[in-house]
N, C-alpha and C positions, 0 to 999 in steps of 0.2 A: 504494500500499499504506499503510495505517495505520501509525504509529509508536507501538509499545507503551512503557509505563514501563519495561520491563526494557531495551529498545533504548535508551532515554534513558539509563539509567543505566548501561549496560554492564556492568561488573562488580559492579554494586550500591552503588558508591560514587559519589555526585553530586560532581563536582568541576566548577569554573567552565568551564574549556576542554572538558572532555569532556562535559558536559552539553549546552553550546551546539553542538560539533560533532556530537552526537547528534541533537539536535532537527532539525539540519540535514539528517538523512539521507534524507528532509525537507530542510532549508535547506542545499542544497549550495553550495560555493563557486562563483562564477560562472566559467565557461569563458572562455579568450581568445576575443576577436573574435567572441562571441555577440550575435545581433540578435534581438529579441523584440518581440512586441506584446501589449498588454493594454488594457484600458479605462481602468485607472488604475495609474500608476507611483506608488510610496510611496517617499520617503527616509527611512530610519530604521527600525530593528528594535528600538525601544523600545516601552514599552507603549503609546504613543500610535500609533505606526504601525501596531503588531500589531492592537490594537483595532480601528483604523479598516479595516484590511485583512479581518479577521473579519466586520465588520459589513457591509461591502461585498460579500463573498463570499456572504453570507446572502442578500442581495438579487439574486444572479445576476449580479454584476458581476466581470469578470475583472481581477485585479490581480497584480502583481509588485512585491516588497518587497526594495529594495536597501539593503543594511546594510554600513557600513565595515569594521566590526571583523569578527574570526573567531568571534563570538558574537552572541547576541542578548540584548536586555534593556536597553542604554544604561546608564543611570544605576544599573540595579537589576542587581546584580552579586554572585556567589556568590564571595568572595576565597579561593583556594586557601591552605590553611593549612601544606602541607608534609608534612601526615600522611594524606593521601588524603581529608580532609574540607574542607568550607569554612565559612566564617562570613560574616556579612554585611559586604559591602565598600562598598554603595551605600545606596539606599533601603531601609528595613526595617520601619519602624513604621505602624501604621494606629490609627484612634481613632473615636469616636464623630462621626457625621455624614459620615464617609468612607464613603458608601453606595455608590458605584460601584465602588471598588476591593473592597470586601466582597462585594457581589452577584458579580462576576467571579469572585473566588476561589472562593466557594462553588459557582458554576457549575462551575467547573474542578475541583473536589474538593480545593482546597489549604487544609489545616487551619490554624486559628489557635490561639495560647495567650497566656496574660498576660505581659507584661513582668514580670519579678521588681521587686516593688515593697515587700517587706517588710522592715521595719526602719527605720534611720535613714539619711538622706543626710550627704554631708560637704560642707561650705563652707569654702574655702580662700580667706582674705583677709588681706592684709597679715602674709603670714608664719606666720598663726595657723590652726589647724584646729578647726572647731567642727562638732559633729554636730546635726542637728535631726530632728524629726519630719515626715512629709510630711502630717499630718493636724492640724496646728496650727491655732489658732483663726483666724489670718490666711489658712489654706491652705498650699499647698506652696511656701513661701517661706522662705529662711534667715533665720535670727535675726541680724538687723543694725540699726544705729542708723537706717539709711536705709529700712527696710522700710516705716513708715507712710507715707512719702512715696511710696515705690514704689506701694503699693496706691491711693492717691488718684490718682496718674499712671495707673494701670492703669484705674480708674473712669472717668476722662476720655477715655482712648483707646476704651474699649468704647462709650461714649456716642457720642463721635464716629464710631465705625465702625457705629452701630445702624442707621441709615438711609443707608446708603452704597451707591451705584451699583456694586454687585458686578461687577468684570470690565470695568467702563467708568469708570475712575476720573476720567477727562478731562471727565465730565458733571457732576461735583459742582460746587455753586455756588460752591464756593471753590477751585476745582481750581488756578488761578494762583497764588494765594497759598501754598497747602500745597505745591504742586510746587516753588516757589521755595525751600523751606526744607529742610533735612536733618532726619533724626530726631534727630540729636545737638543740633542748634539747638533743636527743640522740647524735648527733654528737659532741656537746661540752663536753658531758661525756666521749666519746670515742676517743677524740683527744685533744691535748695539744697545738700546734703550730698554728699561725694564717693561716699559710699556707695550713695546713691539713683541717682547719675548712672552709677555702675558698674553697679548690677541694671539699669537702664533700658538701657544699652548691652550688656549681655548679652543681653537679648532679641533683639537683632538678630545678634550673635556666634552664639548658639545655634541660631538659625533658618535665617540666610542665610550664615552663614561669611564676615562682612565687618565693618569697622569702621562704626558707626552715622552717621560723618561722610559716608559716601559713598552712602547711599541717601536718597531723596526721601520726605518726610514723607506726600505723597500715596500713593505706593507703599505704605508701612508701612501706612496706613489701609486700603487694598484688601486688604493681606495678611491684616490682623485679621477684615476683615469677610469674606473669603472662607472664614475657618475655621468654616464652619457649612453649611447647605444650604438648600434653597429654602424652609423653614420655620423654621429655626433660626439666629438671628443668630450672626455669628462673635464671638469674644471673645479677648482676650490668653491667659486661663487655658487654653483650649481649645488653643490653640497650643503652649504651654510645659508643661503638666503631664503626667504619666504616668497616673495614675488619673484617668479622666473627659477626658483629653487625648489629642493626637495620638501621643503614645508608649505608649498603652495597651496594644497589641496587637502580637505578632509572628506570623510564617508558620512553621509546625513545619519545613518542608523550605527554608525560605528564600524571600525574595521573590522570586528569579529564576525561581523553580518556575513562576510564572504566565507570565512571556514564554517560557519554554520548552515549557510545554504549548501556548500560543497558536501558537508556530511550528510544533510537532509537527502541530498539525491543519491547519495552511496547507500543509504539505509544501513541495514544491519551487517554491512561488510566492515563498519567502523565498531570497534570494541573498546569500551571506556575502562578506567580501573584496570588497566592490564599492563603494568610495567614489565618491560622485556628484561630478563635475567640472563639468557643464554642463547647462544645461535651455534649450532653444531651443524658441521657440514659433511656429509659423505657421498658417495658416488651418485646417488640419486637426486641430491638437492641439499635442502637446507631443512633443519627442524627448529623452530624459534619457540622457546619457552619462555612464557609470560606468567604472572599471577593469574591462577584460574583456568590457562588455557595454553596449549601447544599447538602450534601450526606447522604442518608439513608442508613444504612448498618447493618449487622448482628454483626460485631465486629469492632473495631477501633485499630490500631497501632499507636502509637505515637513514632517516630523515630527521636527525637531531644534531645539535652542535658537537663538535669532535669531543669537548671535555666531557659530555654526557655519554656519547658513544663508547668512550673508553671504560665506562663501568660496567658494560655488557661481558659477560665471560663468553670466550669463544674456544671452540674445539673442532680442529686442532686451531693452534694459536694464530692469531692473524702474523702477517708479515712484519719484521722488525720495524720497519720504518713507519707503517701505519700506526702500531703501538706507540713508538716513540713520539710520533705527531701528536696523538690524543694527551700525552703527558705533558706537552709545551704548549698547547692552543688554548689558553685560560679565556674565561668570561670577563666582560668588563664589570664594573660595579655601578648599580644605580638603583634608586626608588623614585617612583613617580607619584608626587603628591596632587590632589586634586581639592580645592575650596571652592564651595558653592555658595553664592549670594542671591539675593532678590533680584538684583540686576547687575549688569556690568558697569558698575560705578566708575571704573578708571576710563570708559569710553567718555563720559561727560567731561573728564578732565582733558580729554583731547590724546589718549594714549591708546596704543596698539594692543597693551598687554605684554609685550614682549620686554624681556630683560637680559642683560649680560652683565655679569657680577662677578667681582674677584673675592667676594665674601659668601661663606657658606650660611647655612648649609645648602639652600636652593640658590643655585648659580645661573640658572637658565629659566626663564618662563613664557607662557604664550596664553592667549584667550582661547579656553576651549569652550565657550558658550556654544549652544546649538544654533541651528540657522535663523531660527526667530529672534535669538539674542536674549532670551528668558528661559532659565534663570541666567545670572552671570556665573560663569566658572574660570577660575584661574587654575593653570596648570603648572607645575613646577618639576624641574629635575633635581635631585640631589645625586652627585655624581662623584665618581672616583673616590679620592681621599675622604671626602664630606660623607658620602654614603658608607664607607667602610667604617668610619668613625661612629656612626649610628646603628650600625648592623646589630648589635647587643642591646641597643636601648629600649625600652618598653614605648609602646605605641604613644602613650601620653607624652612622652620626651620628643619624639618625631613630630608629632602635631605643633607642640609648642614653638619648637625650633623653626619649624617651616613656616608658621604663621607670622613668627617674628621677621623672618625674611620678607613676607608678603607685605608687612606693615612699613618695613624698610623702605620697599620699592614703591608702594601704592598708597601708603598712609594709613591712618587710624581705623577706616572702615573695613580694612581686610582682616582685622583681628577678630571678627564675629561671624563667621560663616554659618550659615544652616546647617550645613553638612560637610564632613571632611573625611576624605579616605586617602589611603597611601598603599601602593603596590610594592613590595620590597622584594625586588627580584633576585638580590644576594641570597635571601633566606629561603627562597621557592626551591624546594628540592628538586622538582624537576626541569630547572633553569640553571640554578645555580650562578645567577648574574646577568646582566645583560648590558646593553642591547645586542651585542654581538660577540662571539669569539673573535680573537685578534691573535696575531703573530708576533712575540717579542723579538728582539734582535738575535740573528743567527738561525731561525727555524726554518723559513721559507726556503733557503737554498738548500738545506740539507733534507728537508721532509716535506716541503710544500706540495709535490706532485703527488704525493699520497692522498691528499684532500679528495679527489675525486676518482683515483684509479680503482677500478673493482679488484677485490680480493676474491678470484674465484666466482662464485655465485651472488657474492655481496657486493651490492653497489651503495653509492653514498649520495646524499643530495642533503638540501639545507642551505639557508642563505650564505652561509661562509664557504660553501662549494663553488658560489655563483661567478660567473665572470662579470657582466655588468650588473650593477647596482647590488654588490655583494655588503651583507649588513642590513639590507632593507628588505621590505615585503617583496618587491619587484624581483630582487636576487632569489628569494624564496622560491616566487612562482616559476622564474626562469630555471631553477636548479629542478623542480619537479617536472618541467616540461623536458629538459635535458635528460633525466635519469628515466623517464617513462620511454623516451626513444632509445636510449641505450638498453634498457632491458627488453623491451620490443624486438630489438634486433637479436639479442641473444636466445630469446626463446625458440 
């Protein structure tokens, strides 16, 4: 039986837990001691796994998708606000050249609307609040003494990324040299003022939620180069901008609506509450063992981040390079906070709701209000060392410190939201951080090609394996499409 939108919504209000459970009506939790067979077993019901399943089913291939959580979507998540509605707790924005996620949303009937970007942004630096226009002559950058240096460095980065082997950075002519360096090291050699160095570091904090000393320069160039498509080179601006950039557009019903609709169409091929513990390979194919279910299949697709994939036991053991990769590809550190107000009062003050700050814990914000503008919703990122510093803190402290940040940027009215919620990705056992797995210095040149290289009948997907738009929803969709084609050819 098909799952209608009314069944997905239940009472008509979409909540993260309710929507995912309804999508499983459909995607039912796995029963104890179930044995099943399929052509392909897929580990993970995020965008990559669900897109792969959809593509394979369209080819007449039988699939079973095993998901550890009690919901679908992975790092795409509608965060319950405590008032019967949700806001974006995970990936939410799309922009130009993110063609595959845009096409998929259109195909599924998931509508989009522009991110609110009218007015001025807030720049908080050295205890001082400055407002700036997003359409200045230097672009959407804050007014700081280091901006000219920043723009020169961005120009160098774009030039270095222009003819880059997207998705295969280890093939770059200077791969070893670049991979031996951190982005922080490069930034310090290509800037001189503290302001410019802060702004360059903010590129990493805002996109990967890590300190710039932790990421390989080779990885960063690949990340920039990936922010385009087959005909459009990636640029720093497309990564960080709202207008014309990766934060330009949002989904009317939230981005989790996409995996919910994908899961609804797949029906009982999707099994929830089924974390995969072991994959055994023999001459006939694979045996994938999860809590409550064992699937015998010809092929397996593992569509989770490398760090999580490394938790799965394999018999026989995976090739050494693949095992070593999963030990060296950590997740970023991020908490996403959402505060709800009767109205978006910051708009009355001529503000976009967007902030860049050198003070935590919230260091980047956006206006996450719905298309109607009511209620007003502020979203903030707690990233990198700020997130790590609060990982062991009680929820009350996270709320208090986040609201203190909002008051600093938007005034006293931000102190009293009607609802507040936080998605702490670092403490979420089936994510282990966010928004993306990344490569520290020295990893890509020795182990990077193992990201996508099949291990016998085991194939790999997930946004970390993507060429274009790695780290984003578009990259996840592209990886699902790629692995479906790869598996289809192998069957």
